[in-house]
C-alpha positions as CSV (number, residue, x, y, z in Angstrom):
1,M,0.0,0.0,0.0
2,S,1.1,3.5,-0.8
3,R,1.8,6.0,2.1
4,F,0.0,8.7,0.1
5,G,-3.7,8.1,0.8
6,S,-6.4,6.3,-1.1
7,D,-5.7,8.1,-4.4
8,P,-1.9,8.3,-4.8
9,L,-2.3,9.3,-8.5
10,A,-4.3,12.4,-7.5
11,F,-1.6,13.3,-4.9
12,F,1.3,13.1,-7.3
13,Q,-0.7,14.9,-10.1
14,Q,-1.0,17.7,-7.7
15,V,2.7,17.7,-6.9
16,Y,3.5,18.0,-10.6
17,T,1.4,21.1,-11.0
18,D,4.6,22.8,-9.7
19,V,8.2,21.7,-9.7
20,A,8.4,18.5,-7.6
21,P,10.7,18.8,-4.5
22,W,12.9,15.9,-5.8
23,D,13.3,17.5,-9.3
24,V,16.8,19.0,-9.0
25,G,17.2,19.3,-12.8
26,A,19.7,16.5,-13.1
27,A,20.3,12.9,-12.1
28,Q,21.0,12.2,-8.4
29,P,24.8,12.3,-7.8
30,A,24.5,9.2,-5.6
31,L,23.1,7.2,-8.5
32,I,25.7,8.6,-10.9
33,A,28.3,7.3,-8.5
34,L,26.7,3.9,-8.5
35,F,26.8,3.9,-12.3
36,D,30.5,4.8,-12.3
37,A,31.3,2.1,-9.8
38,F,29.1,-0.6,-11.4
39,P,28.5,0.4,-15.0
40,P,25.0,-0.2,-16.3
41,I,24.3,-1.7,-19.7
42,G,21.2,-1.6,-21.9
43,P,18.4,-1.9,-22.2
44,A,17.5,0.0,-19.1
45,L,14.3,0.9,-17.2
46,D,13.7,3.7,-14.8
47,V,10.7,2.9,-12.5
48,G,8.8,6.0,-11.4
49,S,10.9,8.1,-13.8
50,G,9.3,11.5,-13.0
51,S,10.8,14.2,-15.1
52,G,13.2,11.8,-16.8
53,D,16.7,12.9,-15.6
54,H,17.9,9.4,-15.0
55,V,16.7,8.1,-18.3
56,V,18.5,11.0,-20.0
57,A,21.7,10.2,-18.0
58,L,21.6,6.6,-19.1
59,A,20.9,7.6,-22.7
60,A,23.9,9.9,-22.6
61,R,26.0,6.9,-21.7
62,G,24.9,5.2,-24.9
63,I,22.2,3.0,-23.3
64,D,18.7,2.6,-24.6
65,A,16.5,3.6,-21.7
66,V,12.7,3.6,-20.9
67,G,11.1,5.7,-18.2
68,L,7.9,4.3,-16.7
69,E,5.7,6.8,-14.8
70,F,2.0,7.0,-13.9
71,V,1.7,10.8,-13.8
72,E,1.1,11.9,-17.4
73,S,2.1,15.5,-16.8
74,A,5.5,14.3,-15.5
75,V,5.9,12.2,-18.6
76,Q,5.1,15.2,-20.8
77,L,7.7,17.2,-18.9
78,A,10.3,14.5,-19.4
79,R,9.5,14.5,-23.2
80,T,9.8,18.3,-23.3
81,R,13.2,18.2,-21.6
82,L,14.3,15.4,-23.8
83,A,13.7,17.5,-26.9
84,D,16.6,19.8,-25.7
85,S,19.0,16.9,-25.6
86,P,21.4,16.0,-28.4
87,A,19.7,14.0,-31.1
88,D,21.6,10.8,-30.4
89,V,20.6,10.9,-26.7
90,A,17.0,11.7,-27.5
91,A,16.9,8.7,-29.9
92,R,17.8,6.3,-27.1
93,A,15.2,7.6,-24.5
94,T,11.6,6.6,-24.3
95,F,8.9,7.6,-21.8
96,V,5.8,5.6,-21.1
97,V,2.7,6.4,-19.0
98,G,2.0,3.3,-16.8
99,D,2.1,1.7,-13.3
100,A,5.8,1.4,-12.2
101,L,4.7,-1.1,-9.5
102,T,4.0,-3.6,-12.3
103,P,6.8,-3.2,-14.9
104,S,6.1,-6.7,-16.1
105,G,3.2,-5.1,-18.0
106,L,5.7,-3.7,-20.5
107,R,6.4,-7.4,-21.5
108,R,10.1,-6.6,-21.9
109,K,13.4,-7.7,-20.2
110,F,16.0,-5.2,-19.1
111,A,19.7,-5.4,-18.2
112,T,19.4,-2.4,-15.9
113,I,16.6,-1.1,-13.7
114,V,16.9,2.2,-11.8
115,D,14.8,3.2,-8.8
116,S,15.3,6.7,-7.5
117,G,12.9,7.3,-4.7
118,F,10.1,4.9,-5.7
119,Y,10.6,1.8,-3.5
120,H,10.4,4.0,-0.4
121,L,6.8,5.1,-1.2
122,F,5.3,1.8,-0.2
123,D,5.0,-0.5,2.8
124,V,7.2,-3.6,3.2
125,E,4.6,-6.1,1.9
126,T,4.1,-4.0,-1.3
127,C,7.9,-3.7,-1.7
128,A,8.3,-7.5,-1.5
129,R,5.8,-7.9,-4.3
130,F,7.5,-5.2,-6.2
131,A,10.9,-7.0,-5.9
132,D,9.3,-10.1,-7.5
133,E,8.1,-7.8,-10.4
134,L,11.6,-6.5,-10.8
135,A,12.9,-10.1,-10.8
136,Q,10.6,-10.9,-13.7
137,C,11.9,-7.9,-15.7
138,L,15.6,-8.3,-15.2
139,L,17.8,-10.4,-17.4
140,P,20.1,-12.9,-15.7
141,G,23.0,-10.9,-14.3
142,G,21.0,-7.6,-14.7
143,R,21.5,-4.9,-12.2
144,L,19.1,-2.9,-10.0
145,Y,20.2,0.5,-8.8
146,L,18.4,1.9,-5.8
147,L,18.4,5.3,-4.0
148,E,15.9,5.7,-1.2
149,F,15.3,7.7,2.0
150,A,17.0,6.4,5.1
151,V,15.1,8.6,7.6
152,E,11.5,9.0,8.8
153,F,9.8,12.4,8.8
154,P,7.0,13.0,11.4
155,A,4.6,14.3,8.7
156,P,1.9,12.8,6.5
157,N,2.5,11.9,2.8
158,M,6.2,11.2,3.3
159,P,8.4,8.3,2.2
160,R,9.5,5.8,4.8
161,A,13.0,5.0,5.9
162,I,14.7,2.1,4.1
163,T,17.4,0.1,5.9
164,E,20.2,-2.1,4.8
165,T,18.6,-5.0,6.7
166,E,15.4,-4.6,4.7
167,L,17.2,-4.5,1.4
168,R,19.3,-7.5,2.2
169,T,16.1,-9.4,3.3
170,V,14.0,-8.5,0.3
171,F,16.8,-8.9,-2.2
172,S,18.3,-12.0,-0.6
173,A,20.4,-14.8,-2.2
174,E,17.5,-17.2,-1.5
175,R,15.3,-15.0,-3.8
176,G,18.0,-15.0,-6.5
177,W,19.7,-11.7,-5.8
178,V,23.4,-10.8,-5.3
179,V,24.0,-7.5,-3.3
180,R,27.0,-5.7,-4.8
181,T,26.9,-2.7,-2.5
182,V,24.7,-1.1,0.1
183,H,25.9,2.2,1.7
184,A,24.8,5.5,3.1
185,A,24.2,8.3,0.6
186,E,22.4,11.5,0.1
187,F,19.2,12.1,-1.8
188,Q,19.2,15.6,-3.1
189,S,16.1,17.7,-3.2
190,R,15.2,21.4,-3.9
191,L,14.9,22.0,-0.2
192,R,17.9,20.1,1.3
193,G,19.8,16.9,1.2
194,V,18.1,13.9,2.8
195,P,20.0,10.9,4.4
196,A,19.6,8.0,2.0
197,I,20.7,4.5,1.2
198,A,22.1,3.5,-2.1
199,A,22.5,0.0,-3.5
200,C,23.5,-2.0,-6.5
201,I,21.9,-5.4,-6.6
202,E,22.3,-8.0,-9.3
203,R,19.9,-10.7,-10.5
204,E,21.5,-14.0,-10.2
205,A,23.1,-15.1,-13.6
């Protein structure tokens, strides 16, 4: 279940009537650092892709990338920004309106999946089902890159804190995952940096 009321779509549609707090106009540095340490390959999928900065960052690395996002106005914003990219980058990036909790609906396999601030929007049970969805979509040896909040805020409509223990439990060897790294990081926002957790996790080859 989402932490954003009975109608999460309406909540996030409202957020995107202005500049979203997490829209810093570029890919998150902590994810770029993961890409540098554990280079992604294509094809790639960004779940909950928002305004598309991580899709563009992947495309700029020569990777065919798809952004999956349920807020249509965010997808429109991503496509508008993409139009300002070099032609070769724009040709490698695609944005799709859809439910990022069920990426298997795309009926495609990916070598890379990126999750910047999506997993932390849901309760543990939903996240466990989401991990199974990701497993269906990743090719053997494919990599999942995660950046999530690691702190709780005493306010409604906020993400939850994600711990290393949870990630190692949900993405365990028994479930066919190999954790390459899990470490403290920072999630940048327009307001301030937020303590976060970053991880690169592979699907068993």
